[in-house]
MARMAR-117284 format. One line per 10 residues: their letters; for each residue x, y, z of C-alpha. Coordinates in pm, 1 decimal. Layout:
residues N
A> X/Y/Z  ...
***
This chain:
residues 387
XXXXXXXXXX> 9176.2/-6668.3/8940.6  9285.6/-6529.7/9278.1  9650.3/-6616.8/9350.7  9711.0/-6395.5/9652.5  9650.2/-6591.9/9972.9  9538.4/-6282.0/10162.7  9270.1/-6215.2/9905.3  9147.7/-6572.6/9941.2  9140.2/-6534.9/10319.0  8932.2/-6219.5/10286.7
XXXXXXXXXX> 8692.5/-6381.3/10039.2  8652.9/-6692.7/10253.7  8584.1/-6483.0/10561.7  8329.1/-6260.9/10392.2  8159.1/-6557.3/10230.6  8093.0/-6691.1/10581.2  8023.7/-6360.9/10757.0  7866.4/-6179.8/10457.8  7975.5/-5831.6/10561.8  8244.9/-5682.0/10782.9
XXXXXXXXXX> 8442.6/-5363.5/10824.4  8812.0/-5355.2/10738.3  8888.9/-5318.6/11106.6  8691.1/-5633.4/11189.7  8864.6/-5827.3/10913.3  9200.1/-5709.6/11042.4  9123.7/-5837.3/11391.5  8987.8/-6174.4/11273.9  9257.7/-6250.8/11015.8  9552.7/-6098.1/11198.1
XXXXXXXXXX> 9641.8/-5880.9/10899.2  9724.4/-5511.5/10907.9  9455.2/-5264.4/10807.9  9665.7/-5137.9/10510.0  9697.2/-5500.4/10387.0  9321.5/-5549.7/10424.8  9252.4/-5219.6/10248.7  9482.2/-5295.1/9954.7  9338.7/-5640.8/9897.2  8974.5/-5545.6/9943.5
XXXXXXXXXX> 9020.0/-5267.9/9688.6  9150.9/-5524.8/9440.5  8857.2/-5755.9/9511.0  8611.7/-5467.7/9476.0  8768.1/-5382.7/9140.1  8723.0/-5749.4/9040.5  8353.7/-5718.3/9125.1  8367.8/-5979.1/9403.1  8304.5/-5738.3/9689.9  8134.4/-5403.0/9731.0
XXXXXXXXXX> 8113.7/-5123.6/9982.0  7777.8/-5143.0/10149.8  7713.0/-4874.5/10406.0  7870.2/-4735.8/10721.6  7932.3/-4925.0/11043.4  7914.5/-4805.7/11401.5  8205.0/-4609.0/11542.4  8331.2/-4563.7/11895.6  8489.4/-4237.3/11788.6  8637.9/-4081.3/11476.8
XXXXXXXXXX> 8547.8/-4167.7/11118.2  8279.6/-4433.3/11083.2  8409.7/-4753.0/10918.6  8293.0/-4866.6/10576.3  8119.1/-5204.5/10556.5  8248.4/-5445.4/10290.3  7998.6/-5696.3/10148.5  8043.1/-6031.4/9974.5  7870.7/-6066.0/9635.0  7764.1/-6428.9/9578.9
XXXXXXXXXX> 7639.4/-6356.5/9227.9  7967.4/-6205.9/9113.9  8082.4/-6535.8/8965.4  7919.0/-6859.3/8856.1  8011.0/-7221.6/8801.5  7866.4/-7516.0/8612.3  7848.4/-7868.2/8748.9  7786.1/-8163.9/8517.5  7710.2/-8515.1/8641.7  7731.1/-8788.1/8377.5
XXXXXXXXXX> 7598.5/-9134.2/8463.2  7478.2/-9431.6/8265.6  7119.4/-9322.4/8325.9  7124.4/-8946.9/8272.6  7320.2/-8627.1/8231.9  7244.2/-8350.5/8478.8  7369.3/-7991.8/8457.7  7348.9/-7718.4/8723.0  7454.1/-7355.2/8739.1  7557.1/-7226.7/9081.3
XXXXXXXXXX> 7679.1/-6901.7/9233.0  7961.4/-6854.9/9485.0  7730.6/-6973.4/9764.5  7672.6/-7299.7/9573.3  7309.0/-7204.9/9536.6  7159.0/-7391.3/9240.7  7024.0/-7121.0/9009.9  6933.0/-7343.7/8716.4  6917.8/-7717.9/8651.6  6844.1/-7939.2/8353.7
XXXXXXXXXX> 6884.0/-8306.6/8269.4  6841.6/-8538.2/7973.4  6821.2/-8916.0/7959.7  6831.1/-9033.4/7596.9  7202.5/-9115.5/7591.4  7420.4/-9282.4/7330.5  7773.1/-9309.1/7467.2  7902.1/-9441.9/7136.8  7872.3/-9077.0/7030.7  8019.8/-8890.0/7327.4
XXXXXXXXXX> 8083.9/-8583.6/7109.7  7708.9/-8539.0/7057.6  7644.3/-8565.8/7432.1  7911.4/-8302.8/7502.5  7761.9/-8072.7/7241.5  7417.9/-8108.5/7401.1  7566.7/-8024.7/7741.0  7730.0/-7711.2/7598.1  7405.2/-7605.9/7428.6  7214.5/-7637.4/7756.4
XXXXXXXXXX> 7476.5/-7433.9/7942.2  7468.2/-7160.6/7679.7  7089.8/-7147.3/7712.1  7114.0/-7121.7/8092.9  7349.5/-6825.5/8059.8  7116.3/-6655.1/7813.8  6812.5/-6714.2/8037.7  6988.8/-6565.8/8342.7  7173.3/-6297.2/8144.2  7515.4/-6417.8/8261.2
XXXXXXXXXX> 7820.9/-6306.5/8067.3  8089.9/-6560.4/7983.6  8353.7/-6364.7/8177.9  8155.0/-6428.2/8496.7  8174.7/-6808.4/8455.3  8463.9/-6961.9/8648.2  8445.8/-7290.5/8462.2  8278.5/-7629.0/8429.7  8326.0/-7922.4/8666.0  8248.7/-8273.3/8540.4
XXXXXXXXXX> 8162.3/-8565.0/8767.7  8232.5/-8897.0/8592.9  8165.2/-9262.0/8689.5  8517.2/-9392.1/8644.9  8885.4/-9319.4/8691.7  9017.6/-8988.2/8565.2  9342.0/-8801.6/8510.1  9231.4/-8458.4/8624.8  9562.2/-8297.5/8532.0  9540.5/-8403.6/8166.9
XXXXXXXXXX> 9161.9/-8386.9/8157.1  9125.1/-8747.7/8047.7  8853.5/-8994.8/8141.9  9073.0/-9302.5/8177.3  8794.4/-9555.6/8196.7  8423.2/-9569.7/8271.5  8312.2/-9931.4/8219.1  7946.9/-9849.8/8288.1  7954.0/-9605.6/7995.3  8177.8/-9815.3/7773.2
XXXXXXXXXX> 8426.5/-9528.1/7754.4  8804.6/-9552.6/7774.2  9084.2/-9297.4/7728.0  8851.1/-9008.6/7639.2  9024.7/-8664.5/7621.0  8711.2/-8508.9/7764.1  8859.4/-8172.4/7854.8  8994.8/-8116.6/7504.1  8676.7/-8239.6/7337.4  8446.2/-8022.0/7546.2
XXXXXXXXXX> 8650.1/-7706.3/7494.0  8559.6/-7732.3/7126.6  8199.0/-7658.7/7227.6  8231.6/-7432.7/7532.3  8502.8/-7180.2/7610.6  8580.6/-7197.2/7983.9  8821.8/-7378.9/8214.8  8723.9/-7747.7/8235.7  8774.9/-7968.5/8541.9  8701.6/-8340.9/8572.2
XXXXXXXXXX> 8671.0/-8569.4/8873.1  8554.1/-8916.7/8969.8  8191.8/-8900.5/9086.3  8253.3/-9033.9/9437.7  8550.3/-8801.1/9490.7  8340.2/-8509.1/9368.6  8067.1/-8605.0/9614.5  8317.9/-8636.6/9899.7  8451.4/-8290.5/9812.3  8095.9/-8157.2/9814.9
XXXXXXXXXX> 8025.7/-8307.3/10155.8  8356.1/-8178.9/10295.8  8279.1/-7827.3/10176.7  7901.8/-7795.0/10204.4  7755.0/-8095.5/10380.8  7770.4/-8317.8/10685.0  8146.0/-8376.7/10657.6  8256.9/-8015.8/10709.4  8390.6/-8097.3/11054.9  8507.1/-8450.6/10970.1
XXXXXXXXXX> 8869.9/-8529.5/10889.0  8880.4/-8906.5/10831.2  8595.3/-9066.2/10641.6  8480.4/-9271.4/10347.6  8204.8/-9123.7/10134.8  8004.4/-9405.7/9979.0  7804.2/-9322.9/9665.4  7528.8/-9579.1/9611.4  7353.1/-9517.6/9282.3  7340.7/-9731.5/8968.7
XXXXXXXXXX> 7692.8/-9832.6/9067.5  7899.0/-9792.4/9383.6  8192.5/-9557.8/9428.4  8385.3/-9425.0/9725.2  8580.0/-9114.4/9812.7  8842.9/-9152.3/10085.8  8923.4/-8854.1/10307.9  9232.5/-8858.8/10533.2  9301.9/-8561.8/10761.0  9068.9/-8346.4/10552.2
XXXXXXXXXX> 9229.6/-8441.4/10219.6  9096.0/-8658.7/9939.9  9316.4/-8964.2/9902.2  9351.0/-9086.9/9543.5  9649.7/-9318.8/9561.3  9953.1/-9360.4/9337.0  9754.8/-9429.0/9018.5  9449.7/-9225.0/9121.0  9232.9/-9534.5/9153.6  9180.9/-9533.5/9530.9
XXXXXXXXXX> 8820.5/-9581.9/9636.9  8707.9/-9819.4/9360.6  8539.2/-10034.0/9624.5  8246.5/-10098.1/9392.2  8477.9/-10330.7/9201.9  8620.6/-10523.1/9493.6  8526.5/-10892.2/9473.7  8229.9/-10973.1/9693.9  8141.4/-11310.6/9539.7  8432.7/-11512.4/9393.9
XXXXXXXXXX> 8347.5/-11628.9/9041.2  8026.2/-11431.1/9067.4  7844.1/-11223.0/8808.8  8042.9/-11083.8/8516.8  8108.0/-10710.4/8552.3  8162.9/-10462.7/8268.6  8503.2/-10389.0/8421.2  8618.3/-10738.9/8320.3  8615.8/-10883.5/8672.0  8365.5/-11114.2/8838.7
XXXXXXXXXX> 8161.2/-11077.3/9154.8  8209.8/-10701.1/9196.4  8034.2/-10545.6/9496.7  7827.6/-10302.6/9289.3  7668.6/-10594.0/9100.8  7505.9/-10697.5/9430.7  7457.7/-10371.0/9622.4  7378.9/-10093.8/9373.4  7037.0/-9930.8/9342.6  7003.2/-10088.4/9000.4
XXXXXXXXXX> 7049.8/-10434.1/9151.4  6796.1/-10366.0/9425.7  6531.5/-10271.6/9169.0  6622.8/-10557.1/8933.4  6584.1/-10814.2/9210.3  6247.0/-10669.8/9311.5  6123.9/-10667.4/8952.1  6226.1/-11032.8/8918.5  6029.9/-11119.9/9233.6  5722.1/-10938.8/9104.5
XXXXXXXXXX> 5751.2/-11100.9/8762.1  5766.7/-11445.1/8921.8  5430.3/-11371.0/9081.5  5288.3/-11226.4/8754.3  5265.5/-10879.6/8911.4  5337.6/-10541.6/8742.5  5711.4/-10477.0/8723.8  5713.3/-10100.5/8660.7  5914.3/-10010.4/8970.9  6112.7/-9705.3/9074.4
XXXXXXXXXX> 6314.6/-9655.6/9390.3  6031.9/-9445.9/9531.2  5766.1/-9709.0/9460.1  5988.7/-9981.0/9605.9  6012.9/-9795.8/9936.4  5639.6/-9726.4/9925.9  5584.1/-10102.4/9904.3  5833.0/-10155.1/10186.4  5647.6/-9902.0/10400.9  5318.7/-10082.2/10331.7
XXXXXXXXXX> 5463.1/-10404.3/10467.9  5497.6/-10585.2/10136.6  5664.6/-10916.3/10221.9  5844.9/-10947.6/9886.4  5984.9/-10595.6/9922.7  6103.7/-10679.0/10275.1  6272.2/-11000.1/10159.5  6451.9/-10825.7/9873.0  6551.1/-10536.7/10102.2  6698.1/-10768.5/10367.1
XXXXXXXXXX> 6897.6/-10960.7/10107.0  7018.4/-10638.7/9948.7  7128.3/-10500.8/10285.8  7330.4/-10816.0/10350.9  7540.5/-10742.2/10041.3  7566.8/-10369.9/10114.0  7662.9/-10440.8/10473.8  7935.3/-10690.1/10382.0  8107.8/-10433.7/10161.0  8089.0/-10165.0/10429.9
XXXXXXXXXX> 8228.4/-10406.2/10689.0  8521.7/-10475.4/10455.8  8585.2/-10099.7/10427.7  8578.6/-10061.6/10806.2  8826.7/-10345.9/10847.6  9051.3/-10204.5/10573.9  9056.4/-9833.4/10659.0  8915.2/-9799.7/11012.4  8755.5/-9459.7/10932.0  8595.2/-9232.5/11187.6
XXXXXXXXXX> 8288.8/-9197.0/10963.8  8122.5/-9360.8/10668.3  7894.4/-9117.9/10487.2  7635.6/-9291.5/10271.5  7515.8/-9084.9/9977.5  7370.3/-9119.6/9630.5  7015.1/-9216.5/9537.5  6978.8/-9459.3/9828.7  7040.1/-9177.0/10079.1  6698.1/-9027.9/10000.8
XXXXXXXXXX> 6546.2/-9309.6/10209.4  6739.4/-9254.2/10530.6  6455.7/-9361.7/10760.4  6461.9/-9712.5/10613.9  6833.4/-9734.4/10542.0  7012.4/-9614.0/10853.6  6851.1/-9822.4/11131.9  6872.0/-10149.0/10936.0  7224.5/-10075.6/10815.2  7357.6/-9999.6/11162.8
XXXXXXXXXX> 7198.5/-10314.2/11301.8  7358.1/-10535.4/11037.2  7700.5/-10367.7/11026.8  7762.9/-10385.6/11397.8  7693.8/-10752.2/11454.2  7919.3/-10891.1/11731.4  8277.0/-10948.7/11615.7  8630.8/-10932.5/11751.5  8746.1/-10624.8/11559.2  8501.4/-10336.7/11601.0
XXXXXXXXXX> 8181.6/-10239.7/11773.3  7915.1/-9973.9/11740.8  8069.4/-9635.5/11810.0  8409.1/-9719.5/11662.5  8289.7/-9595.6/11322.8  7988.5/-9368.8/11280.2  7752.1/-9442.6/10991.8  7583.8/-9122.2/10874.6  7371.9/-9022.6/10576.1  7472.4/-8747.4/10334.8
XXXXXXXXXX> 7295.5/-8418.4/10395.1  7340.2/-8321.2/10030.2  7163.0/-8643.2/9923.8  7149.7/-8684.3/9546.0  7308.8/-8339.7/9495.1  7642.6/-8423.3/9658.6  7812.2/-8532.5/9337.7  7698.4/-8249.0/9115.6  7756.1/-7980.5/9380.3  8104.4/-8121.2/9432.1
XXXXXXXXXX> 8161.9/-8094.4/9057.1  8044.1/-7732.3/9056.0  8292.8/-7652.9/9333.5  8592.4/-7762.5/9124.5  8614.0/-7434.8/8925.4  8594.9/-7238.2/9253.2  8906.6/-7396.0/9403.3  9142.5/-7127.7/9280.7  8911.7/-6854.2/9401.7  8792.3/-6965.4/9743.2
XXXXXXX> 9008.6/-7248.3/9874.7  9344.1/-7203.6/10041.1  9501.6/-7547.6/10022.2  9511.1/-7833.1/9776.5  9270.2/-8090.0/9917.1  9410.2/-8397.1/9739.3  9671.7/-8649.4/9850.2
***
């Protein structure tokens, strides 16, 4: 952990610029050369930087070039959903060095799932010859509300899990700092740091997968609310007295606008016509591209539900941007034009241009990359990014 703010400034700068002389760092950061020298020596001793050659000189001794070492430290990201568990190992550049997933899940035995995750991570480290001291920690992305300070998964209705001391349980299988976060907040953090939202300050990140979650960003900070439940738009009521949700409510938005619902409705249409019902998201969009009338009908109905929820968010928060991510974001060419057309129907409150609808550049990796960034916060990030 790097506690000195000057060391963080130096690391952040070199991560972006890759290599600089001490004189150049002094000019850019407004720090004295002795301060730069003292802190770079500490970071070199920590193995995060190295001296890498001699720079040009306008006279006198030639300056030494200091280089950033992206493979000096590593981080794990773990994304747990109702459909699969995915694990990645990244370096300080958030480059994915290894990835694995498994799908045969029994959430009535969460301890077994955590043990499997730890076994996979241990194998990744062995394969890449990474020592445990080089691992900053493990970030978990979870489909529910969390208490990140206590490391507790408060509730994840889609998994049937409540009040799980996940941090404590996982540390029994893997020795490293453990961080947990809601999946949409993790994705928003990923987009803020690595993706399309790097220059955005006020936005809602919308994760559309087998459920729907949202991460709210205000002035560059994640907003979680008093009880850390902000952004649970997937469980706002879209249809009064509608379908029963696992959360205990009825008519929740995600029951009508998730990827799972889209595929279920298409399978039902195919079954009614005695057609094969083995459908994936990819094959659905293939059918849509081929002009399949049933696919078009299901898609239009689905977009009506998705659009209504987004319109409610616009009216509630008036964000500069809505970033759509998750599995649905892989099909931007179909999604974005139709979505914009439906969202900005004439009304008295907003018009096209008031809020920009954009698609995540990290696509399906936003959540897990955001999770992998959590252990890096104390090393690379200056300010707490949560309200």
